[in-house]
C-alpha positions as CSV (number, residue, x, y, z in Angstrom):
1,M,9.1,-33.2,28.7
2,E,5.3,-34.7,27.9
3,E,5.0,-35.0,23.7
4,Y,2.6,-33.0,23.6
5,I,3.8,-29.5,24.6
6,L,4.1,-27.7,21.0
7,A,5.3,-24.3,22.1
8,K,8.5,-22.8,20.6
9,A,11.0,-20.8,22.3
10,R,14.2,-18.5,22.0
11,S,16.3,-16.3,23.9
12,A,16.1,-12.6,23.4
13,S,18.7,-12.7,20.3
14,K,17.7,-10.0,17.4
15,V,15.4,-12.1,14.6
16,K,14.9,-11.0,10.8
17,S,12.0,-8.9,10.8
18,K,9.2,-9.7,8.0
19,I,6.8,-7.6,6.3
20,Q,3.1,-8.6,7.9
21,M,0.6,-6.2,6.7
22,I,-3.4,-6.0,6.4
23,L,-4.0,-2.9,3.8
24,F,-7.8,-2.1,3.8
25,G,-9.9,0.5,2.2
26,A,-13.1,1.0,-0.5
27,P,-12.8,-0.1,-3.7
28,F,-9.8,2.1,-6.0
29,T,-8.0,3.5,-3.1
30,G,-4.6,1.6,-4.3
31,K,-4.7,-1.8,-2.1
32,S,-3.8,-3.8,-4.7
33,T,-1.6,-1.6,-6.4
34,M,0.6,-1.3,-3.0
35,A,0.4,-5.1,-2.3
36,S,1.8,-5.5,-5.7
37,Q,5.1,-3.3,-4.9
38,L,6.4,-6.3,-3.1
39,A,7.6,-7.3,-6.6
40,Y,9.9,-4.3,-6.1
41,M,11.4,-5.8,-2.7
42,K,14.7,-7.4,-2.3
43,N,16.1,-9.9,-0.3
44,P,19.2,-9.6,1.8
45,D,21.4,-11.1,-0.8
46,G,19.7,-8.9,-3.4
47,T,17.8,-10.9,-5.7
48,P,14.1,-9.6,-6.2
49,F,11.2,-11.1,-4.1
50,K,9.6,-14.2,-5.7
51,I,5.5,-13.8,-5.1
52,L,3.1,-16.2,-4.6
53,Y,-0.2,-14.1,-5.4
54,L,-3.3,-15.5,-4.3
55,D,-6.5,-13.9,-5.8
56,P,-9.7,-13.9,-4.4
57,E,-10.7,-10.7,-6.3
58,S,-10.2,-12.3,-9.8
59,G,-8.0,-10.3,-11.7
60,S,-7.5,-7.6,-9.0
61,I,-3.2,-7.9,-10.1
62,D,-4.0,-8.4,-13.7
63,D,-4.0,-4.5,-15.0
64,Y,-0.6,-3.7,-13.1
65,L,1.5,-6.3,-14.5
66,G,2.5,-4.4,-17.4
67,D,3.4,-1.3,-15.5
68,L,5.7,-3.9,-13.2
69,E,7.1,-5.2,-16.0
70,E,7.8,-1.6,-17.8
71,N,9.3,-0.9,-14.3
72,G,11.9,-3.9,-14.7
73,V,10.2,-6.5,-13.0
74,D,10.4,-9.9,-14.1
75,L,7.0,-11.5,-14.3
76,Q,8.4,-14.6,-14.1
77,N,8.9,-14.0,-10.0
78,I,5.2,-13.7,-9.6
79,Y,3.0,-16.6,-9.6
80,I,-0.8,-16.0,-9.5
81,V,-3.3,-18.4,-8.4
82,Y,-7.1,-17.2,-9.0
83,T,-9.5,-18.8,-5.9
84,Q,-12.2,-17.8,-3.7
85,S,-11.9,-20.6,-1.6
86,L,-10.2,-20.2,2.3
87,A,-9.4,-24.0,2.1
88,E,-7.3,-23.6,-1.1
89,V,-5.7,-20.6,0.0
90,K,-4.5,-22.0,3.5
91,Q,-3.2,-25.1,0.8
92,Y,-1.1,-22.7,-1.1
93,I,0.4,-21.0,1.6
94,Q,1.4,-24.6,3.2
95,K,3.0,-25.6,0.1
96,A,4.9,-22.3,0.3
97,K,5.5,-22.9,3.9
98,N,6.8,-26.5,3.1
99,H,9.0,-25.4,0.4
100,E,7.2,-27.7,-1.8
101,E,7.1,-27.3,-5.9
102,F,4.6,-25.7,-7.5
103,Y,3.5,-27.0,-10.9
104,V,1.8,-25.6,-13.8
105,L,-2.1,-26.0,-13.9
106,D,-3.9,-27.1,-16.9
107,E,-7.5,-25.2,-18.1
108,D,-9.2,-27.3,-15.8
109,G,-7.1,-26.5,-12.6
110,N,-5.5,-29.5,-12.4
111,E,-1.4,-30.2,-11.9
112,T,0.8,-30.9,-14.9
113,D,4.1,-32.7,-14.6
114,E,5.5,-29.1,-15.4
115,V,7.1,-27.3,-12.4
116,V,6.9,-23.4,-12.3
117,V,10.2,-21.7,-12.1
118,D,11.1,-18.1,-11.1
119,G,13.1,-15.3,-13.3
120,A,16.3,-17.5,-12.5
121,N,14.7,-20.6,-14.2
122,N,14.9,-22.2,-10.6
123,P,12.1,-23.6,-9.0
124,F,9.2,-21.1,-7.8
125,K,10.1,-20.9,-4.0
126,P,8.3,-17.6,-2.9
127,D,9.6,-15.1,-0.6
128,A,6.4,-13.3,-0.1
129,I,2.5,-13.9,-0.2
130,V,0.2,-11.6,-1.0
131,V,-3.7,-12.8,-0.4
132,D,-5.5,-9.9,-2.0
133,G,-9.5,-9.9,-1.0
134,A,-10.0,-11.3,2.5
135,S,-13.1,-9.7,2.1
136,V,-14.2,-12.1,-0.6
137,L,-12.8,-15.2,1.3
138,N,-15.0,-14.2,4.4
139,L,-18.3,-13.9,2.2
140,T,-17.4,-17.4,0.4
141,T,-16.6,-18.9,4.0
142,K,-20.1,-17.8,5.3
143,Q,-21.8,-18.5,2.4
144,G,-20.5,-22.4,2.9
145,L,-21.8,-22.6,6.4
146,I,-25.3,-20.5,5.4
147,D,-25.8,-24.1,2.8
148,F,-24.4,-26.0,6.0
149,S,-27.1,-24.5,8.1
150,K,-30.0,-25.3,5.5
151,R,-29.0,-29.0,5.3
152,R,-29.0,-29.0,9.0
153,A,-32.2,-27.3,9.3
154,A,-33.7,-30.2,6.8
155,V,-32.3,-32.3,9.3
156,K,-34.1,-30.9,12.0
157,A,-37.2,-30.5,10.3
158,D,-37.3,-34.2,9.2
159,D,-36.7,-35.1,12.6
160,A,-39.5,-33.5,13.8
161,G,-41.5,-34.3,11.0
162,I,-42.0,-31.0,9.5
163,I,-43.4,-31.3,6.1
164,G,-44.4,-28.8,2.7
165,D,-44.4,-25.2,3.5
166,K,-43.5,-25.4,7.0
167,R,-40.3,-27.3,5.9
168,S,-39.4,-25.0,2.9
169,V,-39.5,-22.1,5.3
170,K,-37.7,-23.4,8.3
171,I,-34.8,-24.7,5.6
172,E,-34.9,-21.4,3.7
173,G,-34.9,-18.9,6.5
174,A,-32.0,-20.8,8.0
175,G,-29.0,-18.4,8.7
176,L,-26.1,-18.5,10.8
177,E,-25.7,-19.5,14.3
178,L,-23.5,-18.1,17.0
179,K,-21.6,-20.8,16.7
180,D,-21.1,-20.5,13.1
181,Y,-19.7,-16.8,13.5
182,Q,-17.5,-17.9,16.0
183,T,-16.5,-20.7,13.6
184,V,-15.9,-17.7,10.5
185,N,-13.9,-16.0,13.1
186,F,-11.5,-18.6,13.7
187,K,-10.8,-19.1,10.2
188,G,-10.2,-15.7,9.7
189,Q,-7.6,-15.9,12.7
190,D,-6.3,-19.0,11.8
191,L,-5.4,-17.5,8.2
192,I,-3.3,-15.1,9.7
193,L,-1.3,-17.1,12.1
194,E,-0.9,-19.5,9.3
195,L,1.0,-16.8,7.3
196,T,2.9,-16.1,10.2
197,G,4.0,-19.3,10.7
198,S,5.1,-19.6,6.7
199,G,8.3,-17.5,7.8
200,L,7.7,-15.4,4.6
201,H,6.6,-12.1,4.0
202,Y,2.7,-11.5,3.5
203,I,0.4,-9.0,2.5
204,V,-3.2,-9.4,3.3
205,T,-6.2,-6.7,1.7
206,A,-9.6,-6.2,2.6
207,R,-12.4,-4.2,2.2
208,E,-13.3,-1.5,4.4
209,T,-16.5,-1.4,7.0
210,D,-17.8,0.7,9.8
211,E,-16.8,-0.3,13.0
212,K,-20.0,-1.2,15.4
213,V,-20.7,-1.6,19.3
214,Q,-23.5,-2.7,21.1
215,K,-25.0,-0.1,23.1
216,E,-28.0,0.2,25.9
217,I,-30.8,2.6,24.1
218,N,-33.7,3.1,25.8
219,G,-33.5,0.1,27.3
220,K,-32.8,-2.1,24.2
221,S,-29.1,-3.3,23.2
222,E,-28.5,-1.4,19.9
223,S,-25.8,-1.9,17.1
224,V,-24.1,2.0,16.3
225,T,-21.4,3.0,14.1
226,T,-17.9,4.2,16.3
227,G,-17.4,6.6,13.1
228,K,-14.1,4.7,12.9
229,K,-13.4,2.3,9.7
230,I,-12.0,-1.4,9.9
231,P,-11.1,-3.8,7.8
232,E,-14.3,-5.7,6.1
233,G,-13.7,-9.6,6.6
234,F,-12.9,-11.9,9.8
235,K,-13.1,-10.1,13.1
236,E,-9.8,-8.6,14.6
237,M,-7.4,-10.2,11.7
238,D,-5.3,-7.5,12.0
239,Y,-4.5,-8.2,15.7
240,N,-1.7,-10.7,15.2
241,T,0.0,-8.6,11.9
242,K,2.7,-6.3,12.4
243,T,1.1,-3.6,9.9
244,C,-2.3,-2.3,9.4
245,I,-2.5,0.8,6.9
246,R,-6.1,2.1,5.8
247,M,-5.9,3.3,2.2
248,Y,-8.5,6.2,1.3
249,R,-9.0,9.2,-1.2
250,D,-10.3,12.6,0.0
251,D,-13.8,13.9,-1.7
252,D,-11.9,17.1,-2.5
253,D,-8.1,15.5,-3.4
254,Y,-9.6,12.1,-5.5
255,E,-6.4,12.1,-7.6
256,T,-4.2,11.9,-4.5
257,V,-4.4,8.3,-2.9
258,K,-3.3,8.2,1.2
259,A,-2.6,6.0,3.5
260,F,-3.8,6.0,7.6
261,I,-1.1,4.2,9.6
262,V,-3.3,2.4,12.3
263,K,-0.1,0.3,13.8
264,D,3.4,-0.3,12.5
265,R,5.2,-2.5,14.8
266,T,8.4,-2.4,12.3
267,H,8.4,1.9,13.6
268,V,9.1,2.8,9.6
269,H,6.1,4.8,10.0
270,K,4.4,6.1,13.0
271,A,0.7,5.2,13.9
272,G,-1.5,8.0,13.1
273,E,0.8,9.0,10.4
274,I,-0.5,9.8,7.2
275,L,1.2,9.2,3.9
276,E,0.6,10.3,0.5
277,N,1.3,8.0,-2.5
278,P,2.2,5.4,-0.2
279,S,5.5,3.2,-1.4
280,L,5.5,-0.3,0.0
281,T,9.4,0.4,-0.9
282,D,9.6,2.2,2.6
283,W,9.6,-0.9,4.3
284,Q,12.9,-2.2,2.6
285,A,14.9,-0.4,4.9
286,V,13.5,-3.3,7.6
287,I,14.7,-6.1,5.4
288,N,18.1,-4.5,5.1
289,K,18.3,-3.4,8.6
290,T,17.9,-6.8,10.0
291,A,19.7,-8.7,7.1
292,N,22.5,-10.1,9.7
293,H,19.9,-11.5,12.4
294,K,18.7,-14.5,12.5
295,D,15.4,-16.4,11.1
296,F,13.0,-17.6,13.7
297,V,9.9,-19.2,12.4
298,I,6.6,-19.7,14.9
299,K,4.8,-22.7,13.4
300,N,2.2,-22.7,15.9
301,D,-1.9,-22.7,14.7
302,L,-5.0,-22.3,15.9
303,Q,-5.9,-25.9,15.5
304,G,-2.7,-27.6,16.5
305,A,-3.3,-25.7,19.9
306,I,-6.6,-26.7,20.2
307,E,-5.3,-30.4,19.7
308,T,-2.7,-29.5,21.9
309,E,-5.4,-28.6,24.6
310,K,-7.1,-31.6,24.2
311,E,-4.4,-33.9,24.4
312,M,-3.2,-32.5,27.6
313,Y,-7.1,-32.4,28.9
314,E,-7.3,-35.9,28.3
315,K,-3.8,-36.7,30.1
316,E,-4.4,-34.8,32.8
317,N,-7.7,-36.4,33.5
318,G,-6.6,-39.6,32.6
319,I,-9.2,-40.2,30.0
320,N,-7.5,-43.4,27.8
321,E,-4.3,-42.4,28.5
322,V,-2.7,-45.9,27.1
323,S,-5.1,-46.4,24.1
324,Q,-4.9,-42.8,23.4
325,D,-1.0,-43.3,22.7
326,N,-1.5,-46.4,20.9
327,I,-4.0,-44.7,18.6
328,V,-1.4,-41.6,18.2
329,D,0.8,-44.1,16.9
330,E,-1.5,-45.9,14.3
331,V,-3.0,-42.2,12.9
332,K,1.3,-41.3,12.5
333,D,1.5,-44.8,10.6
334,V,-1.1,-44.6,8.6
335,R,-0.7,-41.0,7.7
336,N,3.4,-41.9,7.2
337,K,2.1,-44.7,4.7
338,I,-0.1,-42.4,2.8
339,N,2.6,-40.0,2.0
340,S,5.1,-42.5,1.2
341,V,2.6,-43.2,-1.6
342,L,1.8,-40.0,-2.6
343,R,5.7,-38.8,-2.9
344,K,6.2,-41.6,-5.7
345,L,3.2,-40.4,-7.6
346,S,3.8,-38.0,-10.9
347,P,1.8,-34.7,-10.3
348,P,-0.5,-35.9,-13.2
349,I,-1.3,-39.4,-11.5
350,K,-1.0,-37.6,-7.9
351,T,-4.5,-35.2,-9.4
352,K,-6.2,-38.7,-10.2
353,A,-5.6,-40.0,-6.8
354,K,-7.0,-36.6,-5.0
355,A,-9.9,-36.5,-7.9
356,K,-10.8,-39.9,-6.9
357,L,-10.5,-39.2,-2.9
358,T,-13.1,-36.2,-3.5
359,E,-15.4,-38.5,-5.8
360,L,-15.5,-40.9,-2.8
361,N,-16.0,-37.7,-0.1
362,L,-13.0,-38.3,1.6
363,P,-10.5,-35.2,2.4
364,I,-7.2,-34.7,0.2
365,S,-5.3,-32.6,3.2
366,F,-5.2,-35.3,5.6
367,S,-2.4,-33.9,7.8
368,K,-4.4,-33.0,10.7
369,E,-6.9,-35.8,9.8
370,E,-7.2,-37.9,13.6
371,N,-10.2,-40.5,12.4
372,I,-8.1,-43.6,11.5
373,D,-10.9,-45.1,10.0
374,T,-10.8,-42.0,7.6
375,L,-6.8,-42.4,7.1
376,N,-7.3,-46.1,6.4
377,K,-10.0,-45.4,3.5
378,I,-7.4,-42.4,2.5
379,F,-5.0,-45.2,2.3
380,E,-6.9,-47.7,0.7
381,V,-7.6,-45.2,-2.3
382,V,-4.1,-43.6,-3.3
383,K,-2.1,-47.4,-2.9
384,Q,-4.2,-48.2,-6.1
385,F,-2.5,-45.8,-7.9
386,K,1.0,-47.1,-7.1
């Protein structure tokens, strides 16, 4: 078997089912309330869920913590991270997937040497992840690409010798190009696949928007609404989840939260079903029903798949086959040396090392870094902190 094949396979034996859910809707329709109900869920052994709550909405869960505690939830089993950065969200998902320990952050967001513990005073290891605000992550991702687009326009203007007001207009008028929209959609799909690949239960919330399609009207292509509501965020991010639910309130019955089941592959509820005052604990039955089944985690991701396709193409076409193997071995060797140094550093020293990498415009996440020169630079920096 070739080295570059990353596929996973299994027999059709039964596996443990996971909650993999998207909740979307207008503001104040109970999305965060329902997501927070993961705290009431139990593992097959009866222990309460530990929840990693990633909160781009900056406080979406805070007002529910009192109610959770009054209802018997040990808040020590919920670890909340406030961030609007998709990159940081993915870093925390990776930490959860790799069963790494979490460290208490200081006021500046730097790791201390204090390990986060759960309600049983064990190192906090989440059973479930909530990403409460995919729409915010989509917004910040687009804004980052717009800023990059302006820098791209500045370079083009300089190369073309454009100066003065024309240069300013060209830069400030720069927006997302088609390839940028493709990048945004890729990042969204990759987020969902990384959550699925974590092996943990997860819920992602999003605001809603009108579905639009392109139609030919009077000889012109125009965008028109279909009358259907869809998640506002990364395009088609609901495709790879098991359950998608639209939360809403009727104008004539605003006190009642309702949930329209768009799809539910767990078969707890039927597609098209409408629930009044929905409860996430309905899905406890899925966990209980498959308690004695096997764990199977699909850890493939889009970026990894792209690298595999690239390697296969190069091998099939005889592109630098021998030298490519040498480069891959060298890359792995340097990565291992970097990891070996970082594992021996205390959290505060590790934070200083990461700060130095950031100062030098070097990546602090290098598990997929392929540039050997960049990896060597990273190694030269981190080994100074031994």
